[in-house]
Every structure is written in structure tokens, then in C-alpha cells.
N, CA, C and O atoms as a Tripos MOL2 file, in Angstrom:
@<TRIPOS>MOLECULE
protein
  256   255    64     0     0
PROTEIN
NO_CHARGES

@<TRIPOS>ATOM
      1 N         -16.6930   12.1800    2.8920 N.3       1 MET1
      2 CA        -15.6080   12.8520    3.5780 C.3       1 MET1
      3 C         -15.1810   14.0530    2.7440 C.2       1 MET1
      4 O         -14.9500   13.9410    1.5400 O.2       1 MET1
      5 N         -15.0850   15.1610    3.3810 N.am      2 THR2
      6 CA        -14.6750   16.3720    2.6750 C.3       2 THR2
      7 C         -13.1520   16.4530    2.6370 C.2       2 THR2
      8 O         -12.4530   15.6980    3.3130 O.2       2 THR2
      9 N         -12.6630   17.3760    1.8370 N.am      3 ALA3
     10 CA        -11.2150   17.5610    1.7210 C.3       3 ALA3
     11 C         -10.6170   17.9910    3.0650 C.2       3 ALA3
     12 O          -9.5250   17.5550    3.4300 O.2       3 ALA3
     13 N         -11.3250   18.8330    3.7860 N.am      4 GLY4
     14 CA        -10.8440   19.2960    5.0900 C.3       4 GLY4
     15 C         -10.7710   18.1660    6.1090 C.2       4 GLY4
     16 O          -9.8210   18.0810    6.8870 O.2       4 GLY4
     17 N         -11.7900   17.2920    6.0990 N.am      5 GLU5
     18 CA        -11.7920   16.1470    7.0110 C.3       5 GLU5
     19 C         -10.6430   15.1960    6.6840 C.2       5 GLU5
     20 O          -9.9800   14.6780    7.5820 O.2       5 GLU5
     21 N         -10.4160   14.9700    5.3880 N.am      6 LEU6
     22 CA         -9.3160   14.1100    4.9700 C.3       6 LEU6
     23 C          -7.9790   14.7080    5.3930 C.2       6 LEU6
     24 O          -7.0960   13.9930    5.8670 O.2       6 LEU6
     25 N          -7.8310   16.0070    5.2230 N.am      7 GLN7
     26 CA         -6.5860   16.6700    5.6100 C.3       7 GLN7
     27 C          -6.3490   16.5360    7.1160 C.2       7 GLN7
     28 O          -5.2290   16.2560    7.5430 O.2       7 GLN7
     29 N          -7.3900   16.7330    7.9150 N.am      8 ASN8
     30 CA         -7.2450   16.5910    9.3690 C.3       8 ASN8
     31 C          -6.8940   15.1580    9.7500 C.2       8 ASN8
     32 O          -6.0560   14.9340   10.6230 O.2       8 ASN8
     33 N          -7.5320   14.1870    9.0990 N.am      9 TYR9
     34 CA         -7.2460   12.7900    9.3690 C.3       9 TYR9
     35 C          -5.7920   12.4670    9.0490 C.2       9 TYR9
     36 O          -5.1110   11.8020    9.8300 O.2       9 TYR9
     37 N          -5.3210   12.9370    7.9010 N.am     10 LEU10
     38 CA         -3.9380   12.6670    7.5040 C.3      10 LEU10
     39 C          -2.9430   13.2990    8.4730 C.2      10 LEU10
     40 O          -1.9250   12.6920    8.8050 O.2      10 LEU10
     41 N          -3.2350   14.5140    8.9230 N.am     11 LYS11
     42 CA         -2.3550   15.1780    9.8910 C.3      11 LYS11
     43 C          -2.2790   14.3710   11.1840 C.2      11 LYS11
     44 O          -1.2010   14.2110   11.7570 O.2      11 LYS11
     45 N          -3.4300   13.8590   11.6460 N.am     12 LYS12
     46 CA         -3.4440   13.0550   12.8680 C.3      12 LYS12
     47 C          -2.6550   11.7660   12.6770 C.2      12 LYS12
     48 O          -1.9160   11.3520   13.5710 O.2      12 LYS12
     49 N          -2.8070   11.1310   11.5190 N.am     13 GLN13
     50 CA         -2.0970    9.8830   11.2620 C.3      13 GLN13
     51 C          -0.5900   10.0980   11.1890 C.2      13 GLN13
     52 O           0.1780    9.2710   11.6800 O.2      13 GLN13
     53 N          -0.1640   11.1950   10.5820 N.am     14 VAL14
     54 CA          1.2650   11.5080   10.5200 C.3      14 VAL14
     55 C           1.8100   11.6940   11.9300 C.2      14 VAL14
     56 O           2.9050   11.2280   12.2460 O.2      14 VAL14
     57 N           1.0490   12.3720   12.7690 N.am     15 LYS15
     58 CA          1.4780   12.5850   14.1510 C.3      15 LYS15
     59 C           1.5970   11.2520   14.8900 C.2      15 LYS15
     60 O           2.5620   11.0280   15.6220 O.2      15 LYS15
     61 N           0.6150   10.3680   14.6980 N.am     16 VAL16
     62 CA          0.6320    9.0600   15.3570 C.3      16 VAL16
     63 C           1.8130    8.2350   14.8740 C.2      16 VAL16
     64 O           2.5000    7.6080   15.6810 O.2      16 VAL16
     65 N           2.0600    8.2270   13.5690 N.am     17 PHE17
     66 CA          3.1510    7.4300   13.0110 C.3      17 PHE17
     67 C           4.5230    7.9820   13.3800 C.2      17 PHE17
     68 O           5.5000    7.2330   13.4120 O.2      17 PHE17
     69 N           4.6100    9.2630   13.6560 N.am     18 SER18
     70 CA          5.9150    9.8570   13.9510 C.3      18 SER18
     71 C           6.2880    9.7530   15.4240 C.2      18 SER18
     72 O           7.3950   10.1380   15.8000 O.2      18 SER18
     73 N           5.3910    9.2410   16.2710 N.am     19 GLU19
     74 CA          5.7000    9.0930   17.6860 C.3      19 GLU19
     75 C           6.7630    8.0190   17.8770 C.2      19 GLU19
     76 O           6.6340    6.9240   17.3310 O.2      19 GLU19
     77 N           7.8070    8.3120   18.6380 N.am     20 PRO20
     78 CA          8.8510    7.3000   18.8660 C.3      20 PRO20
     79 C           8.2980    6.1490   19.7000 C.2      20 PRO20
     80 O           7.4480    6.3430   20.5680 O.2      20 PRO20
     81 N           8.7860    4.9750   19.4250 N.am     21 GLY21
     82 CA          8.3600    3.8120   20.1780 C.3      21 GLY21
     83 C           7.1060    3.1560   19.6410 C.2      21 GLY21
     84 O           6.7230    2.0820   20.1050 O.2      21 GLY21
     85 N           6.4690    3.7730   18.6830 N.am     22 LYS22
     86 CA          5.2530    3.2040   18.1060 C.3      22 LYS22
     87 C           5.6440    2.2860   16.9590 C.2      22 LYS22
     88 O           6.4530    2.6520   16.1070 O.2      22 LYS22
     89 N           5.0700    1.1020   16.9430 N.am     23 GLU23
     90 CA          5.3720    0.1410   15.8890 C.3      23 GLU23
     91 C           4.0990   -0.1570   15.1070 C.2      23 GLU23
     92 O           3.0560   -0.4650   15.6840 O.2      23 GLU23
     93 N           4.2030   -0.0600   13.7920 N.am     24 VAL24
     94 CA          3.0620   -0.3170   12.9150 C.3      24 VAL24
     95 C           3.4620   -1.4280   11.9520 C.2      24 VAL24
     96 O           4.5200   -1.3670   11.3260 O.2      24 VAL24
     97 N           2.6090   -2.4420   11.8400 N.am     25 THR25
     98 CA          2.8860   -3.5570   10.9540 C.3      25 THR25
     99 C           1.7890   -3.6330    9.9040 C.2      25 THR25
    100 O           0.6020   -3.5620   10.2200 O.2      25 THR25
    101 N           2.2040   -3.7780    8.6530 N.am     26 VAL26
    102 CA          1.2660   -3.8940    7.5450 C.3      26 VAL26
    103 C           1.5960   -5.1700    6.7930 C.2      26 VAL26
    104 O           2.7530   -5.4250    6.4590 O.2      26 VAL26
    105 N           0.5830   -5.9590    6.5320 N.am     27 GLN27
    106 CA          0.7960   -7.1930    5.7880 C.3      27 GLN27
    107 C           0.1380   -7.0600    4.4260 C.2      27 GLN27
    108 O          -1.0360   -6.7060    4.3220 O.2      27 GLN27
    109 N           0.8990   -7.3450    3.3930 N.am     28 GLN28
    110 CA          0.3800   -7.3100    2.0310 C.3      28 GLN28
    111 C           0.8530   -8.5410    1.2910 C.2      28 GLN28
    112 O           1.9560   -9.0350    1.5240 O.2      28 GLN28
    113 N           0.0180   -9.0310    0.4040 N.am     29 ILE29
    114 CA          0.3680  -10.1800   -0.4210 C.3      29 ILE29
    115 C           0.5760   -9.6910   -1.8450 C.2      29 ILE29
    116 O          -0.3010   -9.0490   -2.4240 O.2      29 ILE29
    117 N           1.7420   -9.9970   -2.4080 N.am     30 PHE30
    118 CA          2.0480   -9.6150   -3.7770 C.3      30 PHE30
    119 C           2.1570  -10.8790   -4.6200 C.2      30 PHE30
    120 O           2.7350  -11.8770   -4.1890 O.2      30 PHE30
    121 N           1.6100  -10.8280   -5.7960 N.am     31 ARG31
    122 CA          1.7120  -11.9470   -6.7150 C.3      31 ARG31
    123 C           2.8540  -11.6810   -7.6870 C.2      31 ARG31
    124 O           3.0320  -10.5650   -8.1760 O.2      31 ARG31
    125 N           3.6130  -12.7180   -7.9510 N.am     32 LEU32
    126 CA          4.7160  -12.6160   -8.8900 C.3      32 LEU32
    127 C           4.4540  -13.6220  -10.0050 C.2      32 LEU32
    128 O           4.3770  -14.8250   -9.7550 O.2      32 LEU32
    129 N           4.3180  -13.1330  -11.2270 N.am     33 TYR33
    130 CA          4.0170  -13.9780  -12.3760 C.3      33 TYR33
    131 C           5.3150  -14.3390  -13.0940 C.2      33 TYR33
    132 O           6.2300  -13.5230  -13.1970 O.2      33 TYR33
    133 N           5.3770  -15.5630  -13.5830 N.am     34 GLN34
    134 CA          6.5590  -16.0370  -14.2770 C.3      34 GLN34
    135 C           6.1840  -16.4050  -15.7100 C.2      34 GLN34
    136 O           5.1910  -17.0920  -15.9470 O.2      34 GLN34
    137 N           6.9950  -15.9370  -16.6630 N.am     35 VAL35
    138 CA          6.7910  -16.2510  -18.0760 C.3      35 VAL35
    139 C           8.1200  -16.7620  -18.6280 C.2      35 VAL35
    140 O           9.1630  -16.1320  -18.4530 O.2      35 VAL35
    141 N           8.0650  -17.9090  -19.2950 N.am     36 LYS36
    142 CA          9.2620  -18.4480  -19.9430 C.3      36 LYS36
    143 C           9.0820  -18.3000  -21.4490 C.2      36 LYS36
    144 O           8.1110  -18.7760  -22.0370 O.2      36 LYS36
    145 N          10.0650  -17.6140  -22.0540 N.am     37 LYS37
    146 CA          9.9680  -17.3500  -23.4860 C.3      37 LYS37
    147 C          11.3630  -17.4430  -24.0940 C.2      37 LYS37
    148 O          12.2940  -16.7720  -23.6470 O.2      37 LYS37
    149 N          11.4930  -18.2660  -25.0970 N.am     38 GLU38
    150 CA         12.7500  -18.4200  -25.8370 C.3      38 GLU38
    151 C          13.9360  -18.6940  -24.9150 C.2      38 GLU38
    152 O          15.0170  -18.1340  -25.1010 O.2      38 GLU38
    153 N          13.7290  -19.5540  -23.9260 N.am     39 GLY39
    154 CA         14.8110  -19.9220  -23.0140 C.3      39 GLY39
    155 C          15.0720  -18.9230  -21.9010 C.2      39 GLY39
    156 O          15.9170  -19.1710  -21.0410 O.2      39 GLY39
    157 N          14.3780  -17.8130  -21.8980 N.am     40 ASN40
    158 CA         14.5370  -16.8080  -20.8410 C.3      40 ASN40
    159 C          13.3440  -16.8610  -19.8920 C.2      40 ASN40
    160 O          12.2360  -17.2240  -20.2880 O.2      40 ASN40
    161 N          13.5840  -16.4980  -18.6460 N.am     41 THR41
    162 CA         12.5200  -16.4500  -17.6520 C.3      41 THR41
    163 C          12.3250  -15.0050  -17.2350 C.2      41 THR41
    164 O          13.2720  -14.3160  -16.8560 O.2      41 THR41
    165 N          11.0810  -14.5580  -17.3130 N.am     42 TYR42
    166 CA         10.7340  -13.1870  -16.9450 C.3      42 TYR42
    167 C           9.7490  -13.2220  -15.7830 C.2      42 TYR42
    168 O           8.8900  -14.1000  -15.7060 O.2      42 TYR42
    169 N           9.8850  -12.2580  -14.8860 N.am     43 TYR43
    170 CA          8.9760  -12.1410  -13.7510 C.3      43 TYR43
    171 C           8.2650  -10.7930  -13.8350 C.2      43 TYR43
    172 O           8.8420   -9.7870  -14.2480 O.2      43 TYR43
    173 N           7.0120  -10.8070  -13.4360 N.am     44 TRP44
    174 CA          6.1870   -9.6040  -13.5050 C.3      44 TRP44
    175 C           5.2860   -9.5790  -12.2870 C.2      44 TRP44
    176 O           4.7150  -10.6100  -11.9300 O.2      44 TRP44
    177 N           5.1440   -8.4470  -11.6450 N.am     45 ASN45
    178 CA          4.3470   -8.3430  -10.4230 C.3      45 ASN45
    179 C           2.9440   -7.7980  -10.6740 C.2      45 ASN45
    180 O           2.2360   -7.4800   -9.7180 O.2      45 ASN45
    181 N           2.5320   -7.6850  -11.9030 N.am     46 GLY46
    182 CA          1.2070   -7.1460  -12.1890 C.3      46 GLY46
    183 C           1.2540   -5.6670  -12.5170 C.2      46 GLY46
    184 O           0.2260   -5.0790  -12.8550 O.2      46 GLY46
    185 N           2.4040   -5.0640  -12.4270 N.am     47 GLY47
    186 CA          2.5520   -3.6650  -12.7990 C.3      47 GLY47
    187 C           2.2990   -2.7180  -11.6430 C.2      47 GLY47
    188 O           1.8260   -3.1270  -10.5830 O.2      47 GLY47
    189 N           2.6170   -1.4530  -11.8530 N.am     48 PRO48
    190 CA          2.4650   -0.4650  -10.7800 C.3      48 PRO48
    191 C           1.0230   -0.2580  -10.3540 C.2      48 PRO48
    192 O           0.7690    0.0940   -9.2020 O.2      48 PRO48
    193 N           0.0640   -0.4690  -11.2630 N.am     49 GLN49
    194 CA         -1.3300   -0.2620  -10.8810 C.3      49 GLN49
    195 C          -1.7660   -1.2510   -9.7990 C.2      49 GLN49
    196 O          -2.5790   -0.9040   -8.9430 O.2      49 GLN49
    197 N          -1.2400   -2.4750   -9.8250 N.am     50 GLU50
    198 CA         -1.5890   -3.4450   -8.7800 C.3      50 GLU50
    199 C          -1.0340   -3.0050   -7.4340 C.2      50 GLU50
    200 O          -1.7070   -3.1410   -6.4130 O.2      50 GLU50
    201 N           0.1810   -2.4800   -7.4220 N.am     51 LEU51
    202 CA          0.7500   -1.9830   -6.1750 C.3      51 LEU51
    203 C          -0.0550   -0.8070   -5.6350 C.2      51 LEU51
    204 O          -0.2900   -0.7200   -4.4290 O.2      51 LEU51
    205 N          -0.4740    0.0830   -6.5030 N.am     52 VAL52
    206 CA         -1.2600    1.2490   -6.0830 C.3      52 VAL52
    207 C          -2.6080    0.8060   -5.5250 C.2      52 VAL52
    208 O          -3.0680    1.3400   -4.5160 O.2      52 VAL52
    209 N          -3.2450   -0.1730   -6.1810 N.am     53 TRP53
    210 CA         -4.5330   -0.6700   -5.6850 C.3      53 TRP53
    211 C          -4.3790   -1.2300   -4.2830 C.2      53 TRP53
    212 O          -5.2270   -0.9880   -3.4240 O.2      53 TRP53
    213 N          -3.3040   -1.9790   -4.0380 N.am     54 LYS54
    214 CA         -3.0990   -2.5760   -2.7210 C.3      54 LYS54
    215 C          -2.8430   -1.4930   -1.6620 C.2      54 LYS54
    216 O          -3.3290   -1.5990   -0.5360 O.2      54 LYS54
    217 N          -2.0970   -0.4740   -2.0170 N.am     55 LEU55
    218 CA         -1.8690    0.6260   -1.0750 C.3      55 LEU55
    219 C          -3.1630    1.3640   -0.7800 C.2      55 LEU55
    220 O          -3.4230    1.7170    0.3710 O.2      55 LEU55
    221 N          -3.9810    1.6050   -1.8030 N.am     56 ASN56
    222 CA         -5.2700    2.2670   -1.5960 C.3      56 ASN56
    223 C          -6.1740    1.4310   -0.7010 C.2      56 ASN56
    224 O          -6.8180    1.9650    0.2020 O.2      56 ASN56
    225 N          -6.2260    0.1220   -0.9450 N.am     57 ASP57
    226 CA         -7.0400   -0.7510   -0.1060 C.3      57 ASP57
    227 C          -6.5930   -0.6770    1.3450 C.2      57 ASP57
    228 O          -7.4160   -0.5440    2.2510 O.2      57 ASP57
    229 N          -5.2930   -0.7640    1.5570 N.am     58 SER58
    230 CA         -4.7510   -0.7130    2.9120 C.3      58 SER58
    231 C          -5.0840    0.6230    3.5760 C.2      58 SER58
    232 O          -5.4650    0.6630    4.7460 O.2      58 SER58
    233 N          -4.9400    1.7040    2.8300 N.am     59 TYR59
    234 CA         -5.1840    3.0460    3.3870 C.3      59 TYR59
    235 C          -6.6560    3.2250    3.7720 C.2      59 TYR59
    236 O          -6.9580    3.6600    4.8840 O.2      59 TYR59
    237 N          -7.5710    2.8910    2.8540 N.am     60 PHE60
    238 CA         -8.9740    3.1480    3.1460 C.3      60 PHE60
    239 C          -9.5680    2.1570    4.1390 C.2      60 PHE60
    240 O         -10.5720    2.4670    4.7800 O.2      60 PHE60
    241 N          -8.9750    0.9760    4.2820 N.am     61 LYS61
    242 CA         -9.4300    0.0430    5.3110 C.3      61 LYS61
    243 C          -9.0400    0.5480    6.6960 C.2      61 LYS61
    244 O          -9.6590    0.1620    7.6880 O.2      61 LYS61
    245 N          -8.0260    1.4020    6.7790 N.am     62 SER62
    246 CA         -7.6040    1.9330    8.0710 C.3      62 SER62
    247 C          -8.6200    2.9170    8.6420 C.2      62 SER62
    248 O          -8.5460    3.2500    9.8250 O.2      62 SER62
    249 N          -9.5740    3.3950    7.8260 N.am     63 PHE63
    250 CA        -10.6160    4.2900    8.3250 C.3      63 PHE63
    251 C         -11.5750    3.5530    9.2270 C.2      63 PHE63
    252 O         -12.1720    4.1530   10.1210 O.2      63 PHE63
    253 N         -11.7340    2.2500    9.0050 N.am     64 ASN64
    254 CA        -12.7310    1.4780    9.7810 C.3      64 ASN64
    255 C         -12.2080    1.1360   11.1160 C.2      64 ASN64
    256 O         -12.9010    0.4930   11.9040 O.2      64 ASN64
@<TRIPOS>BOND
     1     1     2 1
     2     2     3 1
     3     3     4 2
     4     3     5 am
     5     5     6 1
     6     6     7 1
     7     7     8 2
     8     7     9 am
     9     9    10 1
    10    10    11 1
    11    11    12 2
    12    11    13 am
    13    13    14 1
    14    14    15 1
    15    15    16 2
    16    15    17 am
    17    17    18 1
    18    18    19 1
    19    19    20 2
    20    19    21 am
    21    21    22 1
    22    22    23 1
    23    23    24 2
    24    23    25 am
    25    25    26 1
    26    26    27 1
    27    27    28 2
    28    27    29 am
    29    29    30 1
    30    30    31 1
    31    31    32 2
    32    31    33 am
    33    33    34 1
    34    34    35 1
    35    35    36 2
    36    35    37 am
    37    37    38 1
    38    38    39 1
    39    39    40 2
    40    39    41 am
    41    41    42 1
    42    42    43 1
    43    43    44 2
    44    43    45 am
    45    45    46 1
    46    46    47 1
    47    47    48 2
    48    47    49 am
    49    49    50 1
    50    50    51 1
    51    51    52 2
    52    51    53 am
    53    53    54 1
    54    54    55 1
    55    55    56 2
    56    55    57 am
    57    57    58 1
    58    58    59 1
    59    59    60 2
    60    59    61 am
    61    61    62 1
    62    62    63 1
    63    63    64 2
    64    63    65 am
    65    65    66 1
    66    66    67 1
    67    67    68 2
    68    67    69 am
    69    69    70 1
    70    70    71 1
    71    71    72 2
    72    71    73 am
    73    73    74 1
    74    74    75 1
    75    75    76 2
    76    75    77 am
    77    77    78 1
    78    78    79 1
    79    79    80 2
    80    79    81 am
    81    81    82 1
    82    82    83 1
    83    83    84 2
    84    83    85 am
    85    85    86 1
    86    86    87 1
    87    87    88 2
    88    87    89 am
    89    89    90 1
    90    90    91 1
    91    91    92 2
    92    91    93 am
    93    93    94 1
    94    94    95 1
    95    95    96 2
    96    95    97 am
    97    97    98 1
    98    98    99 1
    99    99   100 2
   100    99   101 am
   101   101   102 1
   102   102   103 1
   103   103   104 2
   104   103   105 am
   105   105   106 1
   106   106   107 1
   107   107   108 2
   108   107   109 am
   109   109   110 1
   110   110   111 1
   111   111   112 2
   112   111   113 am
   113   113   114 1
   114   114   115 1
   115   115   116 2
   116   115   117 am
   117   117   118 1
   118   118   119 1
   119   119   120 2
   120   119   121 am
   121   121   122 1
   122   122   123 1
   123   123   124 2
   124   123   125 am
   125   125   126 1
   126   126   127 1
   127   127   128 2
   128   127   129 am
   129   129   130 1
   130   130   131 1
   131   131   132 2
   132   131   133 am
   133   133   134 1
   134   134   135 1
   135   135   136 2
   136   135   137 am
   137   137   138 1
   138   138   139 1
   139   139   140 2
   140   139   141 am
   141   141   142 1
   142   142   143 1
   143   143   144 2
   144   143   145 am
   145   145   146 1
   146   146   147 1
   147   147   148 2
   148   147   149 am
   149   149   150 1
   150   150   151 1
   151   151   152 2
   152   151   153 am
   153   153   154 1
   154   154   155 1
   155   155   156 2
   156   155   157 am
   157   157   158 1
   158   158   159 1
   159   159   160 2
   160   159   161 am
   161   161   162 1
   162   162   163 1
   163   163   164 2
   164   163   165 am
   165   165   166 1
   166   166   167 1
   167   167   168 2
   168   167   169 am
   169   169   170 1
   170   170   171 1
   171   171   172 2
   172   171   173 am
   173   173   174 1
   174   174   175 1
   175   175   176 2
   176   175   177 am
   177   177   178 1
   178   178   179 1
   179   179   180 2
   180   179   181 am
   181   181   182 1
   182   182   183 1
   183   183   184 2
   184   183   185 am
   185   185   186 1
   186   186   187 1
   187   187   188 2
   188   187   189 am
   189   189   190 1
   190   190   191 1
   191   191   192 2
   192   191   193 am
   193   193   194 1
   194   194   195 1
   195   195   196 2
   196   195   197 am
   197   197   198 1
   198   198   199 1
   199   199   200 2
   200   199   201 am
   201   201   202 1
   202   202   203 1
   203   203   204 2
   204   203   205 am
   205   205   206 1
   206   206   207 1
   207   207   208 2
   208   207   209 am
   209   209   210 1
   210   210   211 1
   211   211   212 2
   212   211   213 am
   213   213   214 1
   214   214   215 1
   215   215   216 2
   216   215   217 am
   217   217   218 1
   218   218   219 1
   219   219   220 2
   220   219   221 am
   221   221   222 1
   222   222   223 1
   223   223   224 2
   224   223   225 am
   225   225   226 1
   226   226   227 1
   227   227   228 2
   228   227   229 am
   229   229   230 1
   230   230   231 1
   231   231   232 2
   232   231   233 am
   233   233   234 1
   234   234   235 1
   235   235   236 2
   236   235   237 am
   237   237   238 1
   238   238   239 1
   239   239   240 2
   240   239   241 am
   241   241   242 1
   242   242   243 1
   243   243   244 2
   244   243   245 am
   245   245   246 1
   246   246   247 1
   247   247   248 2
   248   247   249 am
   249   249   250 1
   250   250   251 1
   251   251   252 2
   252   251   253 am
   253   253   254 1
   254   254   255 1
   255   255   256 2
@<TRIPOS>SUBSTRUCTURE
     1 MET1         2 RESIDUE 1 A MET
     2 THR2         6 RESIDUE 1 A THR
     3 ALA3        10 RESIDUE 1 A ALA
     4 GLY4        14 RESIDUE 1 A GLY
     5 GLU5        18 RESIDUE 1 A GLU
     6 LEU6        22 RESIDUE 1 A LEU
     7 GLN7        26 RESIDUE 1 A GLN
     8 ASN8        30 RESIDUE 1 A ASN
     9 TYR9        34 RESIDUE 1 A TYR
    10 LEU10       38 RESIDUE 1 A LEU
    11 LYS11       42 RESIDUE 1 A LYS
    12 LYS12       46 RESIDUE 1 A LYS
    13 GLN13       50 RESIDUE 1 A GLN
    14 VAL14       54 RESIDUE 1 A VAL
    15 LYS15       58 RESIDUE 1 A LYS
    16 VAL16       62 RESIDUE 1 A VAL
    17 PHE17       66 RESIDUE 1 A PHE
    18 SER18       70 RESIDUE 1 A SER
    19 GLU19       74 RESIDUE 1 A GLU
    20 PRO20       78 RESIDUE 1 A PRO
    21 GLY21       82 RESIDUE 1 A GLY
    22 LYS22       86 RESIDUE 1 A LYS
    23 GLU23       90 RESIDUE 1 A GLU
    24 VAL24       94 RESIDUE 1 A VAL
    25 THR25       98 RESIDUE 1 A THR
    26 VAL26      102 RESIDUE 1 A VAL
    27 GLN27      106 RESIDUE 1 A GLN
    28 GLN28      110 RESIDUE 1 A GLN
    29 ILE29      114 RESIDUE 1 A ILE
    30 PHE30      118 RESIDUE 1 A PHE
    31 ARG31      122 RESIDUE 1 A ARG
    32 LEU32      126 RESIDUE 1 A LEU
    33 TYR33      130 RESIDUE 1 A TYR
    34 GLN34      134 RESIDUE 1 A GLN
    35 VAL35      138 RESIDUE 1 A VAL
    36 LYS36      142 RESIDUE 1 A LYS
    37 LYS37      146 RESIDUE 1 A LYS
    38 GLU38      150 RESIDUE 1 A GLU
    39 GLY39      154 RESIDUE 1 A GLY
    40 ASN40      158 RESIDUE 1 A ASN
    41 THR41      162 RESIDUE 1 A THR
    42 TYR42      166 RESIDUE 1 A TYR
    43 TYR43      170 RESIDUE 1 A TYR
    44 TRP44      174 RESIDUE 1 A TRP
    45 ASN45      178 RESIDUE 1 A ASN
    46 GLY46      182 RESIDUE 1 A GLY
    47 GLY47      186 RESIDUE 1 A GLY
    48 PRO48      190 RESIDUE 1 A PRO
    49 GLN49      194 RESIDUE 1 A GLN
    50 GLU50      198 RESIDUE 1 A GLU
    51 LEU51      202 RESIDUE 1 A LEU
    52 VAL52      206 RESIDUE 1 A VAL
    53 TRP53      210 RESIDUE 1 A TRP
    54 LYS54      214 RESIDUE 1 A LYS
    55 LEU55      218 RESIDUE 1 A LEU
    56 ASN56      222 RESIDUE 1 A ASN
    57 ASP57      226 RESIDUE 1 A ASP
    58 SER58      230 RESIDUE 1 A SER
    59 TYR59      234 RESIDUE 1 A TYR
    60 PHE60      238 RESIDUE 1 A PHE
    61 LYS61      242 RESIDUE 1 A LYS
    62 SER62      246 RESIDUE 1 A SER
    63 PHE63      250 RESIDUE 1 A PHE
    64 ASN64      254 RESIDUE 1 A ASN
């Protein structure tokens, strides 16, 4: 896919998403890790890179 094709695709998707009355549902699974240390409980979601990977997966799967 060239940069121009990607740009055209994104423009079309923005137009589709901005139409009133259109509903789009996205399902994602997030993991939440728990660590107990010195009497404290900490939660971690895998960091921002995990969130970015999931968004990229969702975006590129929409091409199919």
C-alpha cells in the first residue's frame, strides 16, 4: 500500500465514521497484572506499547 492509497483509505474511513446514525463497536481485551510488594498492591496493564499494539492490530484487521 502506498502513502497515497493509505491517505485515501483514511479519508474514506473518517467520512464513514462521521456519518450521523452510524454505530461502530470495537471489542478489545486488556490484561491487568497485579503485583503485591511490601503490603502494597500495584496494577499494571502491560504499558503503553501493549495498548498501541492492540490498536494497530484492530486498525490493520479492518482492511480485510
